C-alpha positions in Angstrom: 29.1 292.3 172.0 29.5 295.8 170.6 28.5 296.3 166.9 32.1 297.2 166.0 33.5 294.0 167.5 31.4 292.1 165.0 33.2 293.8 162.2 36.6 293.2 163.7 36.6 290.6 166.5 40.4 291.0 166.9 40.2 294.8 167.5 41.3 294.7 171.1 44.4 292.5 170.5 45.6 293.4 167.0 45.0 295.9 164.2 42.9 295.0 161.2 44.9 293.4 158.4 44.9 294.7 154.9 42.8 291.8 153.8 40.2 292.4 156.5 40.1 296.1 155.7 39.6 295.3 152.0 36.8 292.8 152.8 35.1 295.4 155.1 35.2 298.0 152.3 33.8 295.4 149.8 31.0 294.4 152.2 30.2 298.1 152.9 30.0 298.9 149.1 27.7 295.9 148.6 25.4 297.3 151.3 25.5 300.7 149.8 24.6 299.3 146.4 21.6 297.5 148.0 20.5 300.7 149.7 20.8 302.6 146.5 18.5 300.1 144.8 16.0 300.4 147.6 16.1 304.2 147.4 15.6 304.1 143.7 12.6 301.8 144.0 11.0 304.2 146.5 11.8 307.1 144.3 14.0 308.8 146.9 16.5 310.3 144.4 17.9 313.0 146.6 18.8 310.5 149.3 20.3 308.2 146.7 22.4 311.0 145.2 23.7 311.9 148.7 24.7 308.3 149.4 26.4 308.0 146.0 28.4 311.2 146.7 29.4 309.9 150.1 30.9 306.7 148.7 32.1 307.9 145.3 35.7 308.0 146.4 35.5 304.4 147.5 34.1 303.2 144.2 36.4 305.4 142.1 39.5 306.3 144.1 41.6 309.1 142.6 44.8 307.3 143.6 46.2 304.0 144.9 44.8 304.7 148.5 41.5 305.6 150.0 41.5 308.1 152.8 39.5 306.9 155.7 38.7 308.8 158.9 39.1 306.5 161.9 36.4 306.9 164.5 36.7 305.7 168.1 34.6 302.7 168.8 31.3 303.4 170.6 31.4 302.6 174.3 
């Protein structure tokens, strides 16, 4: 099973629902938070700041929608 299929096992047959997309964003932000804690403990501030900048729009969207770039699934 490809790694992306684990995120959305219905990918081949149907698009992701809004609820599935919201859950994926929530889970991703939880992992980002854990990674930031890890980087802070290891005193890797520059990496932590870069990660925070990358996900700032997800945590504090400027409008009602979050712009996402869709990437093709890896083969």
